[in-house]
N, C-alpha and C positions, 0 to 999 in steps of 0.2 A: 840335331834330330837323328836317332839311331837308325841303321838300315833295317829294311823290312825282311821278314823271313819269307820262305817260299809259300807257306800257308797264307800269310797275309797278302802276298802279291796275288795268289790265286783267288782269294776272296774278294779283293779289290776289282780283279778282272771280271768276276761273275757279276758283281753289283753293277759295274759299268756296262756289261753286255746286256744285263736285264733291263737297264734303263734305256740304252740307245737302241739295241736290236732284240726285242722280246721274242720275235719268231725264231731267230737263230738260237737264243738261249733255250727255248722250248725243245727244239730238235736235239740239242746236245743232252739235255735232261733225259728225254725219252730213250736215246741211245745208251746213256749210262745205266738206266734202269734194266734195259734189255740184257745188257752185258752182265749185270749183277745176278739176274734171274738164271742166265745160262750157266754162270759159275756155280750157283747153288745146285742146279740140276746135275752138273758134272760131279760135284762133290758127293751128291746122294748116290749117283750111279757108281762112283769109284769106291765109296765106303762099303765095307762088308757089314754083315749083320751084327757082329760083335762090337765093331767100332760105332755103329749106330746106337747100340745099347749103352755104350760108354758115354756117348754124347748126350743122349737123353738123361742119363744119371746126372751129368754135370749140370744140365739145365734144371733138373729137379732140385739139386742142391742150391743152385743160384736163386731159384724161385723161393725156396724155404728161407734162405738168408734174407732175401728181400722182405718177405712176410714178417720175419722176426724183427727186422729193423723198424718196419712200420708199427708192429705191436709195441716195441719199446718206446718209440716216439709218442704213441697214443697214450701209454701209461704215464709217461713223464708229464705230458700235458695235463692229464687228468689229476695227477697229484699236485701239480702247480695250481690248478684251478681250485681243488679242495683246500689247499693251504690258503689261497687268497680268500676263499669264503670264510675260513676260520678266522683269519686276520680281520676280515670285515666285520664278522660277528663280534669279535673282541673289541674292535674299534667302535662299534655302534654305541656301546655304553659310554665310552670316552667322548664321542661326538655329542651324545645327548647331554652329558654333564657340562661340556664346553658351551652348548647352546643355552642351557639353563642358566649357567653363570653369566653368560652374555646378556641374557634377557633380564636377569636380576639387576645387573649393573645399569642397563638402560632404564629399567623401571625406577631405580634410585635417582638417576639423573633427571628423569622426567618429573618425579616428585619434587626434587629440589628446584627445578625450573618452574614448576607450577606454584610452589610456595613463594618464590621470588616475584613471579608475575602478580600473585594476589597481593603481596605487600606493596608493589608498585601501583597497583590499581587503587588500593586504599589511600596511598599517598596522593595520587592524582585526584581522588574524590575530595580529599581535605583541601587540596590546592584549589579545586573548582569552587568550593564553598567560600573560601577566603576571598577569591576573586569576585564572586557574586556580591559579597558584602561591600567590597571596595567600590564596585560598580554602582551599587544602590546609594552609597554615601556620596559619590560624585554626582549622580543624577539629581538627588534631592538638594534643595537650597540650604538647609541646615545640616551640618555635618554631625549634629548630636542625634539625629533620628536614627533609629535602629529598626531592623525588620521585625515583623510580627512574631515570627518563629523564635528568633533569638530573644525577643523581650519576654516571651512566654517562658522560655527556658531559664532566663537570668533573673526574672522578677522574684522578689522575696515576698513573704506574707504581708509585710508592711506596705510596699509599693502596690501590690495588688489591691489591697483594701483602699488605699489612697486614690488610686486611679478609678476604682469603682464608685467611690463617693463623689468624685468630681464629675463623673459622667452622668450618674443617675440622680444625685441629690445636690445640685449646685446651690439652690436657694434655701437650704435648711440652716438653722442656727448652729453655732459651733458646739454648744453643749449637747445638743441631740446628735450632732455628727460624731462626737467623742464616744457616746454610748454605742452607736452602731459600729464605730471603728473597732472597739474593743471586741465586739462579737465577731466581726469579720476576721480580725487578726487571729482570734482563737480557731475559727473555722479553717482558715488558710493553713495555719501551722499544723492542725491535725491532719488535713488532707495531704500536705507535703510530707510529713513525718510518716504517714501510712504508706505513701507511694514509695518513698525511699527505702523503708523497711521491707516492703513487698519485693522490691527489685533485688535486695540483698538476700532474702530468705531462701531456704531450701524448700523441697517439695512438701514436707510435713508442716513447716511453718506457714507456707502459702495456704494450705488447706485450712489452717486455724484462722488465718486473716480473712479468707473468703467467707467465713461464717458471719462477718460484719455485714456483708451485703445480702445474705440469705436468711437473716433472722426475722422474727415476727414484726418488729418495728419498721424495718425497711420495706417489708411487703405491705404493711398497712398504709404507709404513706407513699407507696409506688416509687421508691427511690433505689431499687435494686440495680437498674441500669446505670443510673448516675454514679452510684458508689463503685460499680465495676469499672466505669470509665476513669474514676480517680485512680484506681490501681493500674490503669493501662491495659485492661483486658478487652480483647476484640469481640470474642464470642460470648455466649451466655454461659452462666455458671451452672453446670449440671449437678443435680443432687443424686449421688450414687447410693444405692441401697447398701446398708451396712451388712457385710457378710459376717462380721464378728458377732453381731447379735444373734444371727441364726445359729452360729457355731456354739455360742454360749447356751442357747435354748436346747439344742441337741445334746450337748454335753451333760447338762443337768439332768435331762430325761433319762439318758443312758446310764449315768452314774446312780440315779435312784433305782432304776431297773435292776442293776447288778447288785445292789445292796439289799434287795428284798430277800425275805426268808425262804421263799420257794425257789429262788435262783441260786443263792449262795448261803453257806453256813459259816458261822464264826469259828475260828480255831479254839480248841480247848486248852492248850498249853498257855502258860503265863508268858513264856519267852518267845512265843511264835509271833514275832512282829517283823515288819519290813519298814525300811527307812528309804525315803527318796527326798532329795533336797532338804535335808535336815528335819524331815517330818516323819515321825515314828508312828505307825498305825498297826493295829491288830490285823492279822491275816484273816482272809475269808476264802473258803474253798468253794469252787463251782460244784453244783449239784449234778449238772448234765454237761455234755459237750457243747461248745460254744455255737456250733452251727444249729443245734436244736434250740438253744436259747434265742438265736436270731429269728428262727421261724416263730417262736412264741411272742417275741417282741413285735414282729410284723402283724401277727394275728391280732394282737391287742391294740393295733392302730399306730405303731411306730412308723416314722417316714424316713429315718436315716438309712443310708446304704450299709452294706456289710463292711466295707472298708472304714467308714466312720464309726460303725459299732465296735470294730476292733480297736480303733485308735483311741476312743474315749472310755474304753474300759479302765476302771480305777486300778492304780498300781497295786493296791492291797488285795484285790480279787485275783487269785491265782488258781491254776489247775492243781488238783491234788496229786501228789507223787506217791510212790510205793509206800514210804514210811508213814504218809498221811492216810493211807487206805488200808491199814493193818486189821480191819474187822473182817470177819468171815463173810458177811454179806457182800462186801465190795468184791472179794476174791471170787465168790460164787457167781456174781453177776458178770464179772469179766470173763470167766470160764465159759459161761453160757453164750456170751457174745462171740467169743472165739469159735465156738462150734457153729454158731449161726453163719458166721463169715465163711467157714469152710464149706458148709452146705450151699451157700450162695455161689461160691466159686465153681462147685460141681454142677450148678444149674438146677438143684432140687428146690431152692426157695427163690422168690422174686426179690426179696430184700433181706438185709442182715440187721436191720434196726429192731431191737427187742420190743420197743414200745408199739411199733406197727404190727409185729407178729402177735403181740398180746391183744391188740384191738381186733385182729381177725379171728381170735379164738374166744374172747370173753366179751361180755356186754359192758362191764364196768370194772373198777378197781376194788369192789366190795369183797368181803370175806368169802361169801357163797360162790362168787364167780372165780375167785382165785383157787379155791379148793374143790372145784367141780361139783358144787352142791346146787347150782342154779339150774332150774328146769329148762331154761331157754338155751343156754350156751354149753351145757355139760357134754353134749354129743358133737359139738363143733370140732373140726380137725383142720389142720394146716393144708393148704393146697400145694401138694408136692408133685413134682414131674418125675415119675419113675421110669421114663423111657431111656435113661442112660444106662450105660453098661455097668453090671453089677460088680465086675472084676477090676474096675478102675480103682487105683489107690487113693486113699484119703488121708490128708495130713491136717491136724489142728494143733493149736497151742493150748497149754493148760498150766495154771499155777499149781505148784506142788511144794510141799515142805521138804527140804533137803538139808542134810548136816554138812557143814563146811568147817574144816580144821584149819587153824592158823596158828603161828608161833608168835608169842609176845613175851619178850625177855626170858628166853630159854624155857618157856612153858607152852605146851600144846593145849589148845582149848578147842572144843567143839561147840559150834553155835548152830541152831536151827534157823534157817531163813527161807523165805518164799522165793522160789525161782521159776522162771518161765521155761518150759520144755516143750519139744515137738513130739507128738505122738502120731504113729502111723498105723494103718490097718495091716498088720503082719500076722498076728495070731488069731485063733478062732475066737478068743475072748473079746478082742477088739472089734472083729466083724459083727459078733452077736450084739455088742454094745451099740454100734452104729445102726444096726436094724432096729433095735429098741428105740434108739433116739429118733429115727425117722418116724416110726409108728406113733411115738408120743407127739 
């Protein structure tokens, strides 16, 4: 053991003194404190004002260094904490992936175990059935006796008919027995074959076989439940309403409606045909938009929904395109509807439907009403809301004929085509035209 230093000896002496003589230790401590205080006082009295300022400056520097060390230590700990948080955030995804992988492995193991247990349970059930049969054979005096359940399963149509004849007709002659036996064998073979085919059949085939139990003959002789028991059915056979019949009925009504002369018109061209599923039919063009035709269909008593109405529209009945509407009347009508839609956007009109606007102004579609010669409706005007700002800009679409040039094999050609353009109220002519249109 190495020798102790003076400081260690003094420390050991103080500890021993504190333990053995605490009063003496307290006296020595108080004397030491008084001596330290006196020394500090002497130093303060001895030091000049300049020395005191130097000492204070040293203390300030020492305090500043201490504070700097503390700040550095705090910043390093904060950085370490943020790094740990970031690491934890990065590790969270890996932890979740690991957990997910672990859970999937456990799930597969449990599935495998469940499958094995199910197989073992089935094996045990079979084993129990075999042991039951052996027990019955040992209990009965004759080993040839078989349980009722197994006999029902293993009996052929011939054995079934023989056992029935022995039990019910024991005193009948052999010739009569043979006649009855033939009928019984036929009945048993039909029932067994129906049952086996029903068990093998899929859903559609089962529906067909169930009709044997639900036909008129079975209902007449009240054999519906007996035939269903032959198939092995526990519940009653429900007769579902055929939805296909309703669909066929709606389909025929809707197709007849679309092929009417007031709903669609046949195409004029010889080659205007449409083919679907190798069926070539002449095209027919709708006279009105389909939503208006649906209103007409409902007004006439149709019960199909809008979706069914769309779905059962014949493929040959199509909407007219621009090249199919090249008459002046069609273009004028569309221009008028464009103007009505722009007026409705402004809030001047309540609706943009031309037919409804015409009903508000005229009595009927006769010549006098159309040309303002009718005494009842010639003074009628549209209800227009004129409270809107007159300076608000107006835009509307209009079909106009325009020339288009294109090059075809180094030759320029000019063709006139109908194009849709946007018109705005920018000039005086346009504004005057709008005022006239509103007044009309």
